[in-house]
ROZA-631352 format. One record per residue: residue number from 1; residue in three letters; x, y, z of N, C-alpha, C, CB in turn. Coordinates in steps of 0.2 Angstrom, whole numbers. Glycine has a CB too. Layout:
N
     n   res    n_xx    n_yy    n_zz   ca_xx   ca_yy   ca_zz    c_xx    c_yy    c_zz   cb_xx   cb_yy   cb_zz
   NUM   Ala       X       Y       Z       X       Y       Z       X       Y       Z       X       Y       Z
...
// end
This chain:
334
     n   res    n_xx    n_yy    n_zz   ca_xx   ca_yy   ca_zz    c_xx    c_yy    c_zz   cb_xx   cb_yy   cb_zz
     1   Met     548     680     385     543     678     390     545     671     392     536     679     388
     2   Lys     547     670     398     548     663     400     544     661     405     556     662     402
     3   Val     540     655     404     535     653     409     536     646     411     528     653     405
     4   Ala     534     645     418     535     639     421     528     636     423     540     639     427
     5   Ile     527     629     423     522     626     426     524     622     431     518     622     420
     6   Val     522     623     437     524     619     443     518     614     444     526     623     449
     7   Gly     519     607     444     514     603     445     511     600     438     508     605     449
     8   Ala     516     600     433     514     599     426     511     592     425     520     599     422
     9   Ser     511     587     429     508     581     428     501     580     431     513     575     431
    10   Gly     499     585     435     493     584     438     487     587     433     492     589     444
    11   Ala     481     586     435     475     587     431     475     595     428     468     586     434
    12   Val     477     599     433     477     606     431     483     608     427     477     611     438
    13   Gly     489     605     429     495     606     425     494     604     418     501     602     428
    14   Gln     491     598     417     489     596     410     485     601     407     486     589     410
    15   Glu     480     604     410     475     609     407     479     615     406     470     610     412
    16   Phe     484     617     410     488     623     408     491     622     401     494     624     414
    17   Leu     494     616     400     497     615     393     492     616     388     500     608     393
    18   Lys     486     613     389     481     614     383     479     621     382     475     610     385
    19   Val     478     625     388     476     632     388     481     636     385     474     634     395
    20   Leu     487     636     387     492     640     384     493     639     376     499     638     387
    21   Asn     492     633     374     492     631     367     486     634     363     492     623     366
    22   Glu     480     633     366     474     635     363     474     643     362     468     633     367
    23   Arg     476     646     367     476     654     367     482     657     364     475     656     374
    24   Asn     487     652     361     493     655     358     496     660     363     491     658     351
    25   Phe     497     658     369     500     662     374     507     665     372     500     659     381
    26   Pro     509     671     373     515     674     370     521     672     374     514     682     370
    27   Leu     523     666     374     529     664     377     535     662     373     528     658     382
    28   Asp     541     663     375     547     661     371     549     654     373     552     666     371
    29   Glu     548     652     380     551     646     382     546     644     388     558     647     385
    30   Leu     544     637     388     540     634     393     544     629     397     534     631     390
    31   Val     544     630     404     548     625     408     543     621     412     554     628     412
    32   Leu     544     615     413     539     611     417     543     608     423     537     605     413
    33   Phe     539     608     429     542     606     435     537     601     439     544     612     440
    34   Gly     539     596     442     535     592     446     539     588     452     532     587     441
    35   Ser     535     584     455     538     580     460     544     575     458     533     576     464
    36   Ser     547     572     462     552     567     460     549     561     456     556     564     466
    37   Arg     543     560     458     539     555     454     538     557     447     533     553     457
    38   Ser     537     563     446     535     566     439     541     567     435     530     572     440
    39   Ala     547     569     438     553     571     435     555     566     429     559     572     440
    40   Gly     556     568     424     558     564     418     552     563     413     561     558     421
    41   Lys     546     564     415     541     563     411     541     568     405     534     563     414
    42   Glu     538     566     399     539     570     393     531     572     391     542     567     388
    43   Tyr     531     578     390     524     581     387     526     585     381     520     585     392
    44   Glu     521     585     376     522     588     370     518     595     370     519     584     364
    45   Phe     522     600     368     519     607     368     521     610     361     521     611     374
    46   Lys     517     612     357     518     615     351     523     611     347     521     622     352
    47   Gly     522     605     347     527     601     342     533     599     346     528     604     336
    48   Lys     535     601     352     541     600     355     540     596     361     545     606     357
    49   Lys     545     591     363     544     587     369     547     591     374     548     580     367
    50   Leu     544     592     380     546     595     386     547     590     391     542     601     388
    51   Val     552     590     395     554     585     400     552     589     407     561     583     400
    52   Val     549     585     411     548     588     418     554     588     422     542     584     421
    53   Asn     556     594     425     561     594     430     559     593     437     565     601     429
    54   Glu     563     590     441     561     590     448     561     597     451     566     585     452
    55   Leu     556     598     455     556     604     459     560     604     465     548     606     461
    56   Lys     565     609     465     570     609     470     571     616     472     577     605     468
    57   His     574     617     478     576     623     480     583     625     477     577     624     488
    58   Gly     583     631     474     589     633     470     588     639     466     592     627     466
    59   Asp     591     639     460     590     645     456     587     643     449     597     648     455
    60   Asp     583     638     449     579     636     443     574     641     440     576     629     444
    61   Phe     572     646     445     567     651     443     570     657     441     562     651     448
    62   Lys     577     658     441     580     664     440     578     668     434     588     663     439
    63   Asp     577     665     428     575     668     422     568     667     420     579     665     416
    64   Ile     564     665     425     556     664     424     553     670     425     554     658     429
    65   Asp     548     672     421     544     678     421     538     677     425     542     681     415
    66   Ile     534     671     423     528     669     426     528     662     428     522     671     422
    67   Ala     526     660     434     526     653     436     519     651     438     530     651     442
    68   Leu     516     647     434     509     644     435     509     638     440     505     643     428
    69   Thr     507     639     446     508     633     451     502     630     453     512     636     457
    70   Ser     502     623     452     496     619     455     499     612     457     491     618     449
    71   Ala     502     613     463     505     607     466     503     606     473     513     607     466
    72   Gly     498     609     475     495     608     482     498     614     487     497     602     485
    73   Ala     494     615     492     495     621     496     502     620     500     490     622     501
    74   Ser     504     614     502     510     613     506     516     615     502     510     606     509
    75   Ile     516     612     495     521     614     491     522     621     489     520     609     484
    76   Ser     516     624     488     516     631     486     519     635     492     509     634     485
    77   Lys     518     634     498     520     637     504     528     636     505     517     635     510
    78   Glu     530     630     504     537     628     504     541     631     499     538     621     504
    79   Phe     539     632     493     543     634     487     541     642     485     542     630     481
    80   Glu     537     645     489     535     652     487     542     656     486     531     655     492
    81   Lys     546     656     491     552     661     490     557     658     485     556     661     497
    82   Thr     557     652     484     562     649     479     559     652     472     562     641     479
    83   Ile     553     652     471     550     653     465     550     661     463     542     651     464
    84   Thr     549     665     469     549     672     468     555     676     469     543     675     472
    85   Lys     560     673     472     566     677     474     570     681     469     571     673     478
    86   His     569     678     462     573     682     457     568     686     453     576     677     452
    87   Gly     562     687     455     557     691     452     551     688     448     561     695     447
    88   Ala     551     681     448     545     678     444     539     680     448     547     670     444
    89   Ile     534     680     444     527     681     447     524     674     448     522     686     443
    90   Met     522     673     454     519     666     455     511     667     455     521     663     462
    91   Ile     508     663     450     501     663     450     499     656     453     498     665     443
    92   Asp     496     656     459     495     650     462     488     647     463     498     651     469
    93   Asn     487     641     461     481     638     460     478     635     467     480     633     455
    94   Ser     483     634     472     481     631     478     477     636     483     487     628     481
    95   Ser     476     633     489     473     637     494     478     641     498     468     633     498
    96   Ala     484     640     497     489     642     501     489     649     503     496     641     498
    97   Phe     488     654     499     488     661     500     482     665     499     493     664     495
    98   Arg     476     662     498     470     665     496     468     670     501     465     660     495
    99   Tyr     469     669     507     466     673     513     472     678     516     463     669     518
   100   Asp     478     678     513     483     682     515     481     689     513     490     680     513
   101   Asp     482     694     517     480     701     515     485     704     510     480     706     521
   102   Asp     491     701     510     496     704     505     497     700     499     503     705     508
   103   Val     491     696     497     491     692     491     484     693     488     492     684     492
   104   Pro     484     696     482     478     698     478     475     691     476     479     702     472
   105   Leu     468     691     476     464     685     474     460     687     468     460     682     480
   106   Ile     462     684     462     460     687     456     455     683     452     466     689     452
   107   Val     450     686     449     446     683     444     446     689     439     439     681     446
   108   Pro     450     689     433     451     694     429     445     698     427     455     692     423
   109   Glu     439     695     425     433     698     423     430     703     429     428     693     421
   110   Val     432     701     435     429     705     441     434     710     444     427     699     446
   111   Asn     440     708     445     445     712     449     452     712     447     444     711     457
   112   Ala     453     712     440     460     712     438     464     717     441     459     712     430
   113   Glu     462     723     442     466     729     444     469     727     451     462     735     445
   114   Asp     466     723     455     470     721     461     476     718     460     465     716     465
   115   Ala     478     715     454     484     711     453     490     716     453     483     708     446
   116   Lys     489     723     452     494     728     452     498     728     459     491     734     450
   117   Val     494     726     464     497     727     471     499     720     473     493     731     476
   118   Arg     505     718     473     507     711     475     514     711     478     507     706     468
   119   Pro     514     713     484     520     714     488     525     708     488     519     716     495
   120   Arg     522     702     488     526     696     488     527     693     481     523     691     493
   121   Asn     524     696     476     525     694     469     521     687     468     532     693     467
   122   Val     516     686     473     511     681     472     504     683     471     512     677     479
   123   Ile     501     679     466     494     681     465     490     674     466     493     684     458
   124   Ala     485     674     469     481     668     471     475     667     466     478     668     478
   125   Asn     474     661     464     468     659     460     463     657     465     470     653     455
   126   Pro     457     659     465     451     657     469     449     650     468     445     662     469
   127   Asn     445     648     473     442     641     473     438     641     466     438     639     479
   128   Cys     437     635     463     434     634     457     426     636     458     434     627     454
   129   Ser     423     634     463     416     636     464     415     643     465     413     632     470
   130   Thr     420     647     468     419     654     469     420     658     462     424     656     474
   131   Ile     425     655     458     426     659     452     420     659     447     432     655     448
   132   Gln     417     654     446     411     654     441     406     658     444     409     647     440
   133   Met     405     658     451     399     662     454     401     669     453     399     660     461
   134   Val     407     672     455     408     679     455     408     682     448     414     680     458
   135   Val     410     677     443     409     680     436     401     681     434     412     674     431
   136   Ala     397     677     437     390     678     436     387     683     440     386     671     437
   137   Leu     390     684     446     387     690     450     389     697     448     390     688     457
   138   Lys     395     697     445     398     704     444     393     709     440     405     704     441
   139   Pro     391     706     434     386     711     430     380     713     434     384     707     424
   140   Ile     378     709     439     372     711     443     374     716     448     369     704     447
   141   Glu     380     715     451     383     720     456     384     726     453     390     717     459
   142   Asp     386     726     446     386     733     443     380     736     442     390     732     436
   143   Leu     374     733     442     368     736     442     365     739     449     362     731     439
   144   Ser     366     735     454     364     736     460     368     732     465     356     736     461
   145   Lys     370     735     471     374     731     476     370     725     478     375     735     482
   146   Ile     373     719     478     370     713     480     370     712     488     374     706     477
   147   Thr     365     711     491     364     711     498     364     704     501     358     715     500
   148   Arg     363     699     497     362     692     500     363     687     494     356     691     504
   149   Val     367     682     496     368     677     491     367     670     494     375     677     487
   150   His     362     666     491     362     659     493     364     655     487     355     657     495
   151   Cys     368     649     488     370     645     483     370     638     485     377     648     481
   152   Ala     368     634     480     368     627     481     373     624     475     361     623     481
   153   Thr     378     621     476     383     618     471     382     611     470     390     620     473
   154   Tyr     383     609     463     383     602     461     389     601     458     376     601     456
   155   Gln     394     599     462     401     599     460     403     592     457     406     601     466
   156   Ala     407     592     451     409     586     448     415     582     452     412     588     441
   157   Ala     415     576     450     420     572     453     427     574     452     420     565     450
   158   Ser     429     577     446     435     580     445     437     586     449     436     582     438
   159   Gly     433     589     453     435     594     458     439     591     463     428     597     461
   160   Ala     439     584     464     443     581     469     450     578     466     440     575     472
   161   Gly     451     581     459     457     579     456     456     573     451     462     577     461
   162   Ala     461     571     447     461     566     442     458     559     445     467     565     439
   163   Gln     460     558     451     458     552     455     450     552     456     462     551     461
   164   Gly     448     557     457     440     558     458     436     555     452     438     565     459
   165   Ile     439     557     446     436     554     439     437     547     439     439     558     433
   166   Val     443     545     440     444     537     440     440     534     445     452     536     442
   167   Glu     439     536     451     435     533     455     427     532     453     435     536     462
   168   Leu     425     538     451     418     538     448     417     533     442     416     545     446
   169   Glu     422     533     438     421     529     432     421     521     434     427     530     427
   170   Glu     426     520     439     426     513     441     420     511     445     432     512     446
   171   Gln     417     516     449     411     514     452     405     513     448     409     520     457
   172   Val     404     517     442     399     516     437     399     509     435     399     521     432
   173   Lys     405     507     433     406     500     430     404     495     435     413     499     428
   174   Gln     406     496     442     405     491     447     397     491     449     408     493     453
   175   Val     394     497     449     387     497     450     383     493     444     384     504     451
   176   Ala     385     494     438     382     491     432     383     484     432     385     494     426
   177   Ala     388     481     435     390     474     436     387     471     442     397     473     435
   178   Gly     384     475     446     381     472     452     386     471     458     377     466     451
   179   Glu     392     474     457     398     473     462     398     478     467     405     473     458
   180   Glu     401     476     473     402     481     478     407     487     477     403     477     485
   181   Thr     405     493     478     410     498     477     414     499     483     406     505     475
   182   Lys     420     502     483     424     503     488     427     511     488     430     499     489
   183   Pro     423     515     491     425     522     491     432     524     494     420     527     494
   184   Asn     435     528     490     442     530     493     443     537     493     448     527     489
   185   Lys     442     540     487     443     548     486     437     552     490     443     550     479
   186   Phe     431     548     490     425     552     492     423     548     499     419     552     487
   187   Gln     419     551     503     416     548     509     412     542     508     413     553     513
   188   Tyr     408     542     503     403     537     501     404     535     494     396     539     503
   189   Gln     400     530     491     400     529     484     397     535     481     395     522     483
   190   Leu     400     537     475     397     543     472     393     541     466     403     547     469
   191   Ala     394     536     463     390     533     457     383     532     460     393     527     454
   192   Met     378     535     456     371     534     458     369     537     465     369     526     458
   193   Asn     373     543     467     372     546     473     374     553     473     376     542     478
   194   Val     372     557     478     375     564     479     377     564     486     370     569     477
   195   Ile     383     568     487     386     568     494     386     575     496     393     565     494
   196   Pro     382     577     501     382     584     503     388     586     508     376     586     507
   197   His     394     585     506     400     585     510     406     586     506     401     579     515
   198   Ile     409     592     505     415     593     502     420     597     506     414     597     495
   199   Asp     426     594     507     431     597     512     428     596     519     432     605     511
   200   Val     432     599     524     430     597     531     425     601     534     437     598     535
   201   Phe     421     599     539     416     602     543     420     607     548     411     598     546
   202   Leu     417     613     548     420     618     553     415     619     559     420     625     549
   203   Asp     417     623     564     413     624     570     406     626     569     417     629     575
   204   Asn     405     630     563     398     632     562     394     627     558     398     639     558
   205   Asp     396     621     557     393     615     553     393     617     546     386     614     556
   206   Tyr     396     622     543     397     623     536     403     619     535     397     630     534
   207   Thr     404     617     529     411     614     527     415     620     525     410     609     521
   208   Lys     422     618     524     427     623     522     425     625     515     434     621     523
   209   Glu     423     621     511     422     623     504     416     628     504     419     616     500
   210   Glu     411     627     508     405     632     508     408     639     511     400     629     513
   211   Met     412     639     516     414     645     519     419     648     514     418     644     525
   212   Lys     423     644     510     427     648     505     423     652     500     431     642     501
   213   Met     417     650     498     413     654     494     411     661     497     407     650     492
   214   Asn     410     661     504     409     667     508     415     671     508     406     665     515
   215   Trp     421     668     511     427     672     512     430     675     505     432     668     515
   216   Glu     430     671     500     433     673     494     429     678     490     434     667     489
   217   Thr     422     677     490     418     682     487     419     689     490     410     680     487
   218   Lys     419     690     496     420     696     500     427     699     497     420     695     507
   219   Lys     432     695     497     439     698     495     439     700     488     444     693     497
   220   Ile     436     696     483     436     697     476     432     703     474     434     691     472
   221   Met     426     703     477     421     709     475     421     715     480     414     706     475
   222   His     426     715     485     426     720     489     419     722     492     429     727     486
   223   Thr     416     717     495     409     718     498     409     715     505     404     714     493
   224   Asn     404     717     508     403     714     515     397     709     515     401     719     520
   225   Thr     394     707     509     389     703     507     390     696     510     386     703     500
   226   Glu     386     693     513     387     686     516     384     681     510     383     685     522
   227   Val     388     676     509     386     670     505     385     664     509     392     669     499
   228   Ser     379     661     508     377     655     512     377     650     506     370     656     516
   229   Ala     381     645     507     382     640     502     381     633     505     388     640     498
   230   Thr     378     628     501     378     621     502     381     618     496     371     618     503
   231   Cys     387     614     498     391     612     492     390     604     492     399     613     493
   232   Val     388     601     486     387     594     485     391     591     480     379     594     484
   233   Arg     393     585     481     397     582     476     392     577     472     402     577     479
   234   Val     392     578     465     387     574     461     391     569     456     383     579     457
   235   Pro     388     564     454     391     559     449     392     562     442     388     553     449
   236   Val     395     567     441     397     570     435     404     571     434     393     578     434
   237   Ala     407     569     428     414     569     428     417     576     428     416     566     421
   238   Arg     415     581     425     418     587     424     413     593     423     423     587     418
   239   Ala     414     599     426     410     605     426     405     605     432     406     605     419
   240   His     406     610     436     402     612     441     396     615     439     406     615     447
   241   Ser     390     614     443     384     618     442     382     621     449     378     613     440
   242   Glu     379     627     448     377     630     454     370     633     453     382     636     456
   243   Ala     365     633     458     359     636     458     360     642     463     353     632     461
   244   Ile     359     648     461     361     654     464     354     659     465     366     658     461
   245   Trp     353     661     471     348     666     473     351     672     476     343     663     478
   246   Ile     349     678     473     352     684     475     347     689     477     358     687     470
   247   Glu     349     694     481     344     700     483     349     706     482     341     699     490
   248   Thr     346     711     479     349     717     478     346     723     482     350     719     471
   249   Glu     350     729     483     347     735     486     341     737     482     353     740     487
   250   Lys     342     738     475     337     740     470     334     734     467     340     745     465
   251   Glu     328     734     467     324     728     463     326     728     456     317     729     465
   252   Leu     328     723     453     330     722     446     325     718     442     337     720     446
   253   Ser     324     720     436     320     716     432     324     710     429     317     720     426
   254   Val     321     705     427     324     699     423     328     702     417     319     694     422
   255   Glu     324     706     414     327     709     407     333     713     408     322     714     404
   256   Glu     334     717     414     340     720     415     346     716     417     339     725     421
   257   Val     344     711     420     349     706     422     352     702     416     347     701     428
   258   Val     347     700     412     349     696     406     353     700     402     343     693     402
   259   Lys     351     706     400     355     711     396     362     712     399     352     718     395
   260   Ala     363     713     405     369     714     408     374     708     408     369     716     416
   261   Met     371     702     409     375     696     408     377     695     401     370     690     411
   262   Glu     372     696     396     374     695     389     380     700     387     368     696     385
   263   Asn     380     705     390     386     710     388     392     709     392     383     717     389
   264   Phe     392     704     396     398     704     401     403     698     398     395     701     408
   265   Lys     409     701     398     414     696     395     415     690     400     421     700     395
   266   Gly     415     684     397     417     678     401     410     674     402     420     680     407
   267   Leu     404     677     401     398     674     402     394     673     396     394     679     407
   268   Thr     391     667     395     387     666     390     380     664     392     389     659     385
   269   Val     375     668     390     368     666     392     365     661     388     364     673     392
   270   Leu     362     656     390     359     651     387     352     649     391     363     644     386
   271   Asp     347     653     389     341     653     393     335     654     388     341     660     397
   272   Lys     333     648     386     327     647     382     323     641     385     328     646     374
   273   Pro     319     642     390     315     637     393     310     634     389     312     640     399
   274   Ser     307     638     384     302     635     380     305     630     375     298     640     376
   275   Glu     312     630     374     315     626     369     320     621     373     319     630     364
   276   Asn     319     621     380     323     616     384     330     618     383     321     609     382
   277   Lys     332     624     383     339     626     382     341     629     388     340     631     376
   278   Tyr     346     626     392     349     629     398     356     625     399     344     627     404
   279   Pro     360     628     402     367     625     403     367     619     407     372     630     407
   280   Met     371     614     404     372     608     408     380     606     407     368     602     405
   281   Pro     382     602     412     389     600     412     391     596     406     391     596     418
   282   Leu     386     592     403     388     588     397     390     592     391     381     585     395
   283   Phe     387     599     391     389     603     385     394     609     387     383     606     382
   284   Val     395     610     393     399     615     395     406     613     396     396     619     401
   285   Ser     407     607     397     414     604     399     419     606     393     414     596     399
   286   Gly     424     608     394     429     610     389     428     618     387     429     606     384
   287   Lys     423     621     389     422     628     386     425     633     391     414     629     386
   288   Asp     427     639     388     430     644     392     425     648     396     434     649     387
   289   Asp     419     650     394     415     654     397     411     650     403     410     657     392
   290   Val     409     655     407     404     652     412     397     653     409     404     656     419
   291   Tyr     393     648     409     386     648     406     381     649     411     385     642     402
   292   Val     376     654     410     370     655     414     364     654     411     371     662     417
   293   Gly     358     652     414     352     651     412     347     650     417     351     645     407
   294   Arg     340     649     416     335     648     421     335     655     425     336     642     425
   295   Ile     336     661     421     336     667     425     329     669     426     340     672     421
   296   Arg     327     670     432     320     672     433     319     676     440     316     665     434
   297   Lys     313     679     441     312     682     448     311     676     453     305     686     447
   298   Asp     314     678     459     313     673     464     306     674     467     318     674     470
   299   Val     302     669     467     295     670     470     295     670     478     291     664     468
   300   Ala     300     669     481     301     670     488     304     676     491     305     664     491
   301   Ser     306     680     486     309     687     488     308     692     482     316     686     490
   302   Asn     311     698     483     312     702     477     318     701     473     311     709     480
   303   Gly     321     696     474     328     695     471     327     691     464     332     691     475
   304   Ile     333     688     462     333     685     456     337     678     457     338     689     450
   305   Thr     334     673     453     338     667     454     340     664     447     333     661     457
   306   Phe     345     660     447     348     658     440     352     652     441     352     663     437
   307   Trp     354     648     436     357     642     436     364     644     432     354     637     432
   308   Cys     369     641     434     376     643     432     380     637     431     379     648     437
   309   Val     384     636     426     388     630     425     395     632     422     385     625     420
   310   Gly     400     629     424     407     631     422     411     625     423     410     637     426
   311   Asp     416     625     418     421     619     418     426     621     424     425     618     411
   312   Gln     426     617     429     430     619     435     438     618     434     428     616     441
   313   Ile     439     613     429     447     612     428     449     618     423     448     605     425
   314   Lys     445     620     419     447     625     414     446     632     417     443     625     407
   315   Lys     440     635     417     439     642     420     440     642     427     432     644     418
   316   Gly     438     636     430     439     636     438     446     635     440     435     631     440
   317   Ala     451     635     436     458     633     438     463     636     433     459     626     439
   318   Ala     464     632     427     470     634     423     468     640     419     471     628     418
   319   Leu     462     640     416     461     646     412     461     653     416     454     645     408
   320   Asn     458     653     421     458     659     426     465     661     427     455     658     432
   321   Ala     470     656     429     477     658     430     480     661     424     481     652     432
   322   Val     479     658     418     482     660     412     479     667     410     481     655     406
   323   Gln     473     668     411     470     675     410     473     680     414     462     675     411
   324   Ile     475     678     420     478     683     425     485     685     422     479     680     432
   325   Ala     489     680     419     495     681     416     494     685     410     498     674     414
   326   Glu     489     684     406     488     688     400     487     695     402     482     685     396
   327   Trp     483     696     407     481     703     409     488     707     411     476     703     415
   328   Leu     492     703     415     498     706     417     503     708     411     502     701     422
   329   Ile     503     704     406     507     706     400     504     711     397     507     699     396
   330   Glu     497     711     395     494     717     392     495     723     395     487     715     391
   331   Asn     495     723     402     496     729     406     503     731     408     491     729     412
   332   Lys     508     728     405     515     729     406     517     728     414     517     736     404
   333   Glu     514     723     417     515     722     424     520     716     425     509     720     427
   334   Val     523     714     419     528     709     419     534     712     416     526     702     415
// end
């Protein structure tokens, strides 16, 4: 099994290295690719030094079985055929192919079987905020069809890449020193602030990030249910949080929902309000599972509301892609 990481020097590329190592992924050889700026950099993997190769058009992917790509949508589109032409399966972390009808959009706990049909040998990783939400929604959907979803997200600075964390850290120091901040990665100062604006605004006044959660949930869960989201950037380094309200065809009890979530792979229920125990980014960062808590009846409807936290660099990106690769191997799809 020969695996490639494309975009090895980025935040998600670095997380790929950690996750492959942590999970003892069954590979015989790992090859790293990056931009001309990254070419020549060295990273350690299982005690060996690996050198980043410059990503070029040619036959570098001839013997690759699986390529984990996270170098941005434009690079993914440009290099799709180069990566897949000799049979490599491209598991792409960008937004390049998510809405293409002939590219499956996969969260393994929810719709792994969709990965069997991949005419272009490309599989797309969903947006990070969508991934953690659908993992939490699936056990409820298995009890009764979800008819409506409202979601407010509280998204970490690292969702904007490694530079997002750097900017937040710099701003915290500047604010503490009484200095003026100079936003670059975000529209406004993020330290001591929240920004209700992620990605571009669309004609309906939702942002693209908010509509991604609608479009992607429908494709992943094979549903016509609408998702109305408000996506907010918060001054947290890592791990996204979401407040989610759902309504179902059949009225469900809290006990039913909790039991279904507790028995669902990839979810951890942390829900003891009397002991002040609930998921928070501070403790979920670096964890594999999506954590849920504050599960309760919605006083404004017959639905359920809950709180959900997931590490968006890990489960929301690198881990989800690696889990797709693991599923392909286990099911002899590679």
